[in-house]
C-alpha positions in Angstrom: 65.4 86.2 88.9 64.8 82.5 89.1 63.6 81.2 92.4 64.7 77.8 93.8 61.5 76.0 95.0 61.3 72.8 97.0 58.0 70.9 97.1 57.6 68.1 99.7 55.4 65.4 98.3 54.1 62.4 100.3 51.8 60.6 97.9 48.7 61.7 99.8 45.5 63.3 98.6 46.5 66.4 100.5 49.8 66.6 98.6 47.9 66.2 95.3 45.4 69.0 96.3 48.4 71.2 97.4 50.0 70.8 94.0 46.8 71.8 92.3 46.4 74.8 94.6 49.9 76.1 94.1 49.5 76.0 90.3 46.0 77.5 90.4 47.0 80.3 92.8 50.3 80.9 90.9 52.5 80.2 93.9 55.0 78.8 91.5 56.1 80.2 88.2 57.2 78.4 85.0 60.7 79.9 85.2 61.2 78.6 88.8 63.8 76.0 89.5 61.5 73.4 91.1 62.5 70.2 92.9 59.8 67.8 94.1 61.0 65.5 96.9 59.4 62.5 98.5 61.0 61.0 101.6 61.3 57.3 102.4 61.3 57.2 106.2 63.4 54.1 107.1 62.6 54.4 110.8 58.8 54.1 110.2 59.4 51.0 108.1 61.7 49.4 110.7 59.3 49.9 113.6 56.1 49.0 111.9 57.2 46.0 109.9 55.1 43.6 107.8 53.5 42.0 110.9 53.1 45.3 112.8 54.7 46.5 116.0 55.0 43.0 117.5 57.6 41.9 115.0 60.1 44.3 116.6 59.7 42.6 119.9 60.7 39.2 118.6 64.3 40.3 118.0 66.6 40.5 115.0 66.4 37.6 112.6 67.6 37.1 109.0 64.1 37.0 107.6 63.3 40.3 109.3 66.3 41.9 107.7 65.4 40.5 104.3 61.8 41.6 104.7 63.0 45.1 105.7 65.2 45.4 102.6 62.4 44.2 100.4 60.0 46.8 102.0 62.4 49.6 101.6 63.1 48.6 98.0 59.4 48.4 97.2 58.7 51.8 98.8 61.6 53.4 96.9 60.2 52.0 93.7 56.6 53.1 94.5 58.0 56.6 95.4 59.9 56.8 92.1 56.8 55.7 90.1 54.6 58.3 92.0 57.1 61.0 91.3 57.1 60.2 87.6 53.4 60.8 87.6 54.0 64.1 89.5 56.6 65.2 86.9 54.2 64.4 84.0 51.4 66.3 85.8 53.6 69.4 86.3 54.9 69.2 82.7 51.3 69.2 81.5 50.8 72.5 83.4 53.9 74.1 81.8 56.4 73.5 84.7 59.7 71.6 84.6 60.5 69.9 87.9 63.3 67.7 89.1 62.1 64.7 91.2 64.1 63.3 94.1 63.6 60.4 96.5 65.5 60.8 99.7 65.7 58.7 102.9 65.4 59.8 106.5 63.2 61.8 108.8 60.9 64.0 106.5 61.3 67.3 108.4 65.1 67.0 108.9 65.7 65.7 105.4 63.7 68.5 103.7 65.4 71.1 105.9 68.9 69.8 105.1 68.1 69.7 101.4 66.7 73.2 101.5 69.7 74.6 103.3 72.3 72.7 101.2 70.7 73.9 98.0 69.9 77.4 99.0 66.2 77.0 98.4 64.1 80.2 98.4 60.7 78.7 99.0 59.6 75.3 100.5 56.0 74.2 99.9 54.3 71.5 101.9 50.8 70.3 102.5 49.3 70.2 105.9 47.7 67.0 107.2 45.7 68.9 109.8 46.8 66.8 112.8 45.1 67.6 116.1 47.1 68.6 119.1 47.6 65.0 120.5 48.6 63.4 117.2 51.0 66.3 116.5 52.7 65.7 119.8 53.3 62.0 119.0 53.8 62.1 115.3 55.2 65.5 114.8 54.3 68.0 112.1 56.7 68.3 109.1 55.2 71.7 108.2 55.6 73.0 111.8 59.1 71.7 112.0 60.1 73.4 108.8 58.5 76.8 109.7 60.5 76.7 113.0 63.8 75.6 111.6 64.2 77.0 108.1 65.4 80.5 107.3 63.8 80.6 103.9 60.1 81.1 103.3 57.7 78.1 103.9 54.3 77.9 102.3 52.0 75.5 104.1 49.0 74.6 101.9 46.1 73.5 104.1 43.5 70.9 103.2 40.3 72.6 102.0 37.8 70.2 103.5 
């Protein structure tokens, strides 16, 4: 029976190592229906901005909106390009994967996609955040393990 597998990919070294680990350890199989998703988080782009946090304090201006749209467009292009490399890598290992770039909060977006598509297994890497950072930034893997009904595999960074 073919499993539906969702892999969360965030362009990080940890994500790359997680992909290598799941192939090496046979956590995915060639006949799995695999989707690799990267998330463009619009909120993080809006808050941080080109000039950092201070730009949000200035107030709305046309140049800020244009800059925001350019940044989102560039990040979506970069994400698409990165996923093309991921697809090529998986293909070289004998796996067919479907790439997707979605927008929103990473945890919620992955959860919603998994539920809507009846995913059997979600695979994500772990950034290894400490307690304080996890409280402020949140942990996508922790969110998914608490909110999804399907199995979640968290691949930890092997220092």
